[in-house]
C-alpha positions as protocol buffer text, in pm:
chain_id: "A"
residue {
  index: 1
  type: MET
  ca { x: 5665 y: -24392 z: -4598 }
}
residue {
  index: 2
  type: THR
  ca { x: 5509 y: -24068 z: -4472 }
}
residue {
  index: 3
  type: LYS
  ca { x: 5248 y: -24117 z: -4202 }
}
residue {
  index: 4
  type: LYS
  ca { x: 4916 y: -23940 z: -4250 }
}
residue {
  index: 5
  type: ALA
  ca { x: 4686 y: -23797 z: -3986 }
}
residue {
  index: 6
  type: VAL
  ca { x: 4351 y: -23620 z: -4000 }
}
residue {
  index: 7
  type: VAL
  ca { x: 4243 y: -23368 z: -3736 }
}
residue {
  index: 8
  type: LEU
  ca { x: 3871 y: -23301 z: -3698 }
}
residue {
  index: 9
  type: LEU
  ca { x: 3767 y: -22940 z: -3642 }
}
residue {
  index: 10
  type: ALA
  ca { x: 3413 y: -22849 z: -3538 }
}
residue {
  index: 11
  type: GLU
  ca { x: 3267 y: -22517 z: -3427 }
}
residue {
  index: 12
  type: GLY
  ca { x: 3377 y: -22460 z: -3065 }
}
residue {
  index: 13
  type: PHE
  ca { x: 3691 y: -22677 z: -3073 }
}
residue {
  index: 14
  type: GLU
  ca { x: 3966 y: -22608 z: -2817 }
}
residue {
  index: 15
  type: GLU
  ca { x: 4232 y: -22430 z: -3022 }
}
residue {
  index: 16
  type: VAL
  ca { x: 4540 y: -22546 z: -2829 }
}
residue {
  index: 17
  type: GLU
  ca { x: 4423 y: -22908 z: -2842 }
}
residue {
  index: 18
  type: ALA
  ca { x: 4391 y: -22892 z: -3221 }
}
residue {
  index: 19
  type: VAL
  ca { x: 4682 y: -22672 z: -3326 }
}
residue {
  index: 20
  type: THR
  ca { x: 4944 y: -22833 z: -3100 }
}
residue {
  index: 21
  type: PRO
  ca { x: 4904 y: -23183 z: -3252 }
}
residue {
  index: 22
  type: ILE
  ca { x: 4885 y: -23035 z: -3603 }
}
residue {
  index: 23
  type: ASP
  ca { x: 5207 y: -22838 z: -3545 }
}
residue {
  index: 24
  type: TYR
  ca { x: 5405 y: -23112 z: -3370 }
}
residue {
  index: 25
  type: LEU
  ca { x: 5299 y: -23384 z: -3616 }
}
residue {
  index: 26
  type: ARG
  ca { x: 5405 y: -23166 z: -3909 }
}
residue {
  index: 27
  type: ARG
  ca { x: 5739 y: -23093 z: -3739 }
}
residue {
  index: 28
  type: ALA
  ca { x: 5786 y: -23471 z: -3714 }
}
residue {
  index: 29
  type: GLY
  ca { x: 5727 y: -23511 z: -4086 }
}
residue {
  index: 30
  type: ALA
  ca { x: 5370 y: -23642 z: -4081 }
}
residue {
  index: 31
  type: GLU
  ca { x: 5124 y: -23527 z: -4344 }
}
residue {
  index: 32
  type: VAL
  ca { x: 4834 y: -23366 z: -4157 }
}
residue {
  index: 33
  type: THR
  ca { x: 4495 y: -23287 z: -4307 }
}
residue {
  index: 34
  type: THR
  ca { x: 4244 y: -23075 z: -4118 }
}
residue {
  index: 35
  type: ALA
  ca { x: 3881 y: -23166 z: -4182 }
}
residue {
  index: 36
  type: ALA
  ca { x: 3592 y: -22933 z: -4100 }
}
residue {
  index: 37
  type: VAL
  ca { x: 3290 y: -23097 z: -3941 }
}
residue {
  index: 38
  type: GLY
  ca { x: 3001 y: -22881 z: -4057 }
}
residue {
  index: 39
  type: GLY
  ca { x: 2912 y: -22672 z: -4356 }
}
residue {
  index: 40
  type: THR
  ca { x: 3212 y: -22443 z: -4406 }
}
residue {
  index: 41
  type: LEU
  ca { x: 3590 y: -22466 z: -4424 }
}
residue {
  index: 42
  type: THR
  ca { x: 3632 y: -22181 z: -4174 }
}
residue {
  index: 43
  type: VAL
  ca { x: 3583 y: -22315 z: -3823 }
}
residue {
  index: 44
  type: LYS
  ca { x: 3569 y: -22094 z: -3514 }
}
residue {
  index: 45
  type: GLY
  ca { x: 3726 y: -22230 z: -3198 }
}
residue {
  index: 46
  type: ALA
  ca { x: 3602 y: -22196 z: -2840 }
}
residue {
  index: 47
  type: ARG
  ca { x: 3813 y: -21881 z: -2790 }
}
residue {
  index: 48
  type: GLY
  ca { x: 3708 y: -21721 z: -3118 }
}
residue {
  index: 49
  type: ILE
  ca { x: 4017 y: -21815 z: -3321 }
}
residue {
  index: 50
  type: GLN
  ca { x: 3919 y: -21908 z: -3674 }
}
residue {
  index: 51
  type: VAL
  ca { x: 4098 y: -22185 z: -3860 }
}
residue {
  index: 52
  type: ILE
  ca { x: 4055 y: -22262 z: -4228 }
}
residue {
  index: 53
  type: ALA
  ca { x: 4043 y: -22639 z: -4266 }
}
residue {
  index: 54
  type: ASP
  ca { x: 4199 y: -22817 z: -4561 }
}
residue {
  index: 55
  type: VAL
  ca { x: 3877 y: -22997 z: -4652 }
}
residue {
  index: 56
  type: LYS
  ca { x: 3518 y: -23047 z: -4540 }
}
residue {
  index: 57
  type: LEU
  ca { x: 3476 y: -23383 z: -4368 }
}
residue {
  index: 58
  type: GLY
  ca { x: 3216 y: -23490 z: -4625 }
}
residue {
  index: 59
  type: GLU
  ca { x: 3471 y: -23434 z: -4901 }
}
residue {
  index: 60
  type: LEU
  ca { x: 3757 y: -23618 z: -4728 }
}
residue {
  index: 61
  type: ALA
  ca { x: 3884 y: -23888 z: -4961 }
}
residue {
  index: 62
  type: GLY
  ca { x: 4006 y: -24228 z: -4852 }
}
residue {
  index: 63
  type: GLY
  ca { x: 3922 y: -24234 z: -4482 }
}
residue {
  index: 64
  type: ALA
  ca { x: 4065 y: -24525 z: -4286 }
}
residue {
  index: 65
  type: GLY
  ca { x: 4231 y: -24654 z: -4603 }
}
residue {
  index: 66
  type: VAL
  ca { x: 4445 y: -24340 z: -4633 }
}
residue {
  index: 67
  type: PHE
  ca { x: 4504 y: -24214 z: -4280 }
}
residue {
  index: 68
  type: ASP
  ca { x: 4716 y: -24370 z: -4007 }
}
residue {
  index: 69
  type: ALA
  ca { x: 4574 y: -24157 z: -3724 }
}
residue {
  index: 70
  type: ILE
  ca { x: 4274 y: -23941 z: -3641 }
}
residue {
  index: 71
  type: VAL
  ca { x: 4286 y: -23664 z: -3380 }
}
residue {
  index: 72
  type: VAL
  ca { x: 3979 y: -23529 z: -3203 }
}
residue {
  index: 73
  type: PRO
  ca { x: 4033 y: -23206 z: -3005 }
}
residue {
  index: 74
  type: GLY
  ca { x: 3805 y: -23125 z: -2715 }
}
residue {
  index: 75
  type: GLY
  ca { x: 3641 y: -22798 z: -2627 }
}
residue {
  index: 76
  type: MET
  ca { x: 3274 y: -22729 z: -2601 }
}
residue {
  index: 77
  type: PRO
  ca { x: 3064 y: -22728 z: -2799 }
}
residue {
  index: 78
  type: GLY
  ca { x: 3329 y: -22863 z: -3039 }
}
residue {
  index: 79
  type: ALA
  ca { x: 3330 y: -23214 z: -2891 }
}
residue {
  index: 80
  type: SER
  ca { x: 2949 y: -23225 z: -2895 }
}
residue {
  index: 81
  type: ASN
  ca { x: 2944 y: -23106 z: -3256 }
}
residue {
  index: 82
  type: ILE
  ca { x: 3180 y: -23387 z: -3358 }
}
residue {
  index: 83
  type: ALA
  ca { x: 2975 y: -23638 z: -3157 }
}
residue {
  index: 84
  type: GLY
  ca { x: 2665 y: -23523 z: -3347 }
}
residue {
  index: 85
  type: SER
  ca { x: 2824 y: -23586 z: -3687 }
}
residue {
  index: 86
  type: LYS
  ca { x: 2739 y: -23923 z: -3843 }
}
residue {
  index: 87
  type: GLU
  ca { x: 3032 y: -23878 z: -4085 }
}
residue {
  index: 88
  type: ALA
  ca { x: 3276 y: -23825 z: -3798 }
}
residue {
  index: 89
  type: GLY
  ca { x: 3136 y: -24123 z: -3609 }
}
residue {
  index: 90
  type: SER
  ca { x: 3168 y: -24350 z: -3911 }
}
residue {
  index: 91
  type: LEU
  ca { x: 3525 y: -24239 z: -3977 }
}
residue {
  index: 92
  type: LEU
  ca { x: 3624 y: -24288 z: -3612 }
}
residue {
  index: 93
  type: LYS
  ca { x: 3472 y: -24638 z: -3602 }
}
residue {
  index: 94
  type: ASP
  ca { x: 3637 y: -24731 z: -3934 }
}
residue {
  index: 95
  type: MET
  ca { x: 3976 y: -24605 z: -3814 }
}
residue {
  index: 96
  type: ALA
  ca { x: 3946 y: -24799 z: -3487 }
}
residue {
  index: 97
  type: ALA
  ca { x: 3835 y: -25117 z: -3667 }
}
residue {
  index: 98
  type: ALA
  ca { x: 4133 y: -25088 z: -3901 }
}
residue {
  index: 99
  type: GLY
  ca { x: 4370 y: -25063 z: -3602 }
}
residue {
  index: 100
  type: LYS
  ca { x: 4462 y: -24703 z: -3683 }
}
residue {
  index: 101
  type: LEU
  ca { x: 4539 y: -24456 z: -3405 }
}
residue {
  index: 102
  type: VAL
  ca { x: 4234 y: -24288 z: -3257 }
}
residue {
  index: 103
  type: CYS
  ca { x: 4341 y: -23990 z: -3046 }
}
residue {
  index: 104
  type: ALA
  ca { x: 4111 y: -23772 z: -2835 }
}
residue {
  index: 105
  type: ILE
  ca { x: 4171 y: -23507 z: -2571 }
}
residue {
  index: 106
  type: CYS
  ca { x: 3974 y: -23321 z: -2302 }
}
residue {
  index: 107
  type: ALA
  ca { x: 3598 y: -23380 z: -2331 }
}
residue {
  index: 108
  type: SER
  ca { x: 3627 y: -23582 z: -2652 }
}
residue {
  index: 109
  type: PRO
  ca { x: 3716 y: -23921 z: -2503 }
}
residue {
  index: 110
  type: ALA
  ca { x: 3391 y: -23913 z: -2303 }
}
residue {
  index: 111
  type: VAL
  ca { x: 3170 y: -23714 z: -2541 }
}
residue {
  index: 112
  type: VAL
  ca { x: 3289 y: -23854 z: -2877 }
}
residue {
  index: 113
  type: LEU
  ca { x: 3467 y: -24189 z: -2827 }
}
residue {
  index: 114
  type: ALA
  ca { x: 3259 y: -24344 z: -2546 }
}
residue {
  index: 115
  type: PRO
  ca { x: 2919 y: -24324 z: -2726 }
}
residue {
  index: 116
  type: LEU
  ca { x: 3084 y: -24500 z: -3024 }
}
residue {
  index: 117
  type: MET
  ca { x: 3191 y: -24778 z: -2783 }
}
residue {
  index: 118
  type: LEU
  ca { x: 3559 y: -24707 z: -2862 }
}
residue {
  index: 119
  type: LEU
  ca { x: 3658 y: -24694 z: -2493 }
}
residue {
  index: 120
  type: ASN
  ca { x: 3502 y: -25030 z: -2402 }
}
residue {
  index: 121
  type: GLY
  ca { x: 3759 y: -25226 z: -2204 }
}
residue {
  index: 122
  type: LYS
  ca { x: 4019 y: -24953 z: -2258 }
}
residue {
  index: 123
  type: LYS
  ca { x: 4217 y: -24748 z: -2011 }
}
residue {
  index: 124
  type: PHE
  ca { x: 4161 y: -24378 z: -2084 }
}
residue {
  index: 125
  type: THR
  ca { x: 4180 y: -24027 z: -1946 }
}
residue {
  index: 126
  type: CYS
  ca { x: 3981 y: -23711 z: -2012 }
}
residue {
  index: 127
  type: TYR
  ca { x: 3893 y: -23373 z: -1864 }
}
residue {
  index: 128
  type: PRO
  ca { x: 3823 y: -23415 z: -1490 }
}
residue {
  index: 129
  type: GLY
  ca { x: 3460 y: -23501 z: -1423 }
}
residue {
  index: 130
  type: MET
  ca { x: 3389 y: -23613 z: -1781 }
}
residue {
  index: 131
  type: GLU
  ca { x: 3488 y: -23970 z: -1690 }
}
residue {
  index: 132
  type: GLU
  ca { x: 3148 y: -24001 z: -1523 }
}
residue {
  index: 133
  type: LYS
  ca { x: 2995 y: -24019 z: -1872 }
}
residue {
  index: 134
  type: VAL
  ca { x: 3195 y: -24335 z: -1951 }
}
residue {
  index: 135
  type: SER
  ca { x: 3061 y: -24666 z: -1823 }
}
residue {
  index: 136
  type: ASP
  ca { x: 3276 y: -24924 z: -2001 }
}
residue {
  index: 137
  type: GLY
  ca { x: 3633 y: -24792 z: -1975 }
}
residue {
  index: 138
  type: GLU
  ca { x: 3896 y: -24772 z: -1704 }
}
residue {
  index: 139
  type: TRP
  ca { x: 3963 y: -24406 z: -1616 }
}
residue {
  index: 140
  type: SER
  ca { x: 4312 y: -24288 z: -1522 }
}
residue {
  index: 141
  type: GLN
  ca { x: 4433 y: -23957 z: -1380 }
}
residue {
  index: 142
  type: ASP
  ca { x: 4744 y: -23974 z: -1601 }
}
residue {
  index: 143
  type: ASN
  ca { x: 4796 y: -23678 z: -1837 }
}
residue {
  index: 144
  type: VAL
  ca { x: 4816 y: -23909 z: -2139 }
}
residue {
  index: 145
  type: VAL
  ca { x: 4702 y: -24270 z: -2169 }
}
residue {
  index: 146
  type: VAL
  ca { x: 4790 y: -24507 z: -2452 }
}
residue {
  index: 147
  type: ASP
  ca { x: 4591 y: -24831 z: -2466 }
}
residue {
  index: 148
  type: GLY
  ca { x: 4645 y: -25018 z: -2791 }
}
residue {
  index: 149
  type: ASN
  ca { x: 4543 y: -24787 z: -3074 }
}
residue {
  index: 150
  type: ILE
  ca { x: 4356 y: -24543 z: -2846 }
}
residue {
  index: 151
  type: ILE
  ca { x: 4542 y: -24234 z: -2716 }
}
residue {
  index: 152
  type: THR
  ca { x: 4364 y: -24000 z: -2474 }
}
residue {
  index: 153
  type: SER
  ca { x: 4465 y: -23690 z: -2282 }
}
residue {
  index: 154
  type: ARG
  ca { x: 4318 y: -23449 z: -2028 }
}
residue {
  index: 155
  type: SER
  ca { x: 4312 y: -23086 z: -2143 }
}
residue {
  index: 156
  type: ALA
  ca { x: 4475 y: -22793 z: -2318 }
}
residue {
  index: 157
  type: GLY
  ca { x: 4755 y: -22805 z: -2059 }
}
residue {
  index: 158
  type: THR
  ca { x: 4848 y: -23158 z: -2168 }
}
residue {
  index: 159
  type: ALA
  ca { x: 4825 y: -23094 z: -2545 }
}
residue {
  index: 160
  type: GLY
  ca { x: 5203 y: -23100 z: -2591 }
}
residue {
  index: 161
  type: LYS
  ca { x: 5241 y: -23435 z: -2414 }
}
residue {
  index: 162
  type: PHE
  ca { x: 4941 y: -23565 z: -2610 }
}
residue {
  index: 163
  type: ALA
  ca { x: 5101 y: -23465 z: -2942 }
}
residue {
  index: 164
  type: ILE
  ca { x: 5433 y: -23624 z: -2845 }
}
residue {
  index: 165
  type: ALA
  ca { x: 5255 y: -23949 z: -2751 }
}
residue {
  index: 166
  type: ILE
  ca { x: 5087 y: -23950 z: -3092 }
}
residue {
  index: 167
  type: ILE
  ca { x: 5425 y: -23903 z: -3263 }
}
residue {
  index: 168
  type: ARG
  ca { x: 5577 y: -24183 z: -3053 }
}
residue {
  index: 169
  type: GLU
  ca { x: 5305 y: -24427 z: -3160 }
}
residue {
  index: 170
  type: LEU
  ca { x: 5263 y: -24304 z: -3517 }
}
residue {
  index: 171
  type: ILE
  ca { x: 5627 y: -24255 z: -3616 }
}
residue {
  index: 172
  type: ASP
  ca { x: 5872 y: -24365 z: -3346 }
}
residue {
  index: 173
  type: LYS
  ca { x: 6031 y: -24283 z: -3011 }
}
residue {
  index: 174
  type: GLU
  ca { x: 6327 y: -24102 z: -3172 }
}
residue {
  index: 175
  type: ALA
  ca { x: 6101 y: -23860 z: -3362 }
}
residue {
  index: 176
  type: ALA
  ca { x: 5897 y: -23797 z: -3046 }
}
residue {
  index: 177
  type: GLU
  ca { x: 6208 y: -23722 z: -2839 }
}
residue {
  index: 178
  type: LYS
  ca { x: 6348 y: -23496 z: -3113 }
}
residue {
  index: 179
  type: ILE
  ca { x: 6029 y: -23284 z: -3127 }
}
residue {
  index: 180
  type: ALA
  ca { x: 5991 y: -23276 z: -2746 }
}
residue {
  index: 181
  type: GLY
  ca { x: 6349 y: -23150 z: -2721 }
}
residue {
  index: 182
  type: ALA
  ca { x: 6307 y: -22894 z: -2998 }
}
residue {
  index: 183
  type: VAL
  ca { x: 6002 y: -22738 z: -2832 }
}
residue {
  index: 184
  type: LEU
  ca { x: 6155 y: -22766 z: -2481 }
}
residue {
  index: 185
  type: LEU
  ca { x: 5872 y: -22984 z: -2359 }
}
């Protein structure tokens, strides 16, 4: 059965942190849907790269009942824009409650997941200095941290390792190793 993931894109997202997981997950055979948080399908990243999302978040069908994983890229103000979306917050909480993978990188673990209480009692990582915003999780300096159904990573420079960790948990170790080898990671 094909695994399905949704990647949230909001104005000011970190391009590498969004596109790398989208690319690697698709290489591994996952069905990836990009969902725009905001009013339009075209979303401009932090470095000015525009991405046309597959669907607006408000029009995303199925939510936690359809998707096996949700990916939240960092970047500012992208992470803040996702954090400010009630629709995104509801979807993230539903996915976590259903035991689905909740994956966040860079500022997003601290800015998006922590206010939703999704890091409570969890080991996590994030962009250096952002851990100070998290009061109920256990911060790690590791590049990628997997704690149950929560996967976190540090920055654009760790996006490849982040994507491979998602594949390992979502699909399997063999698929993760195959993609890591193919991209010379």
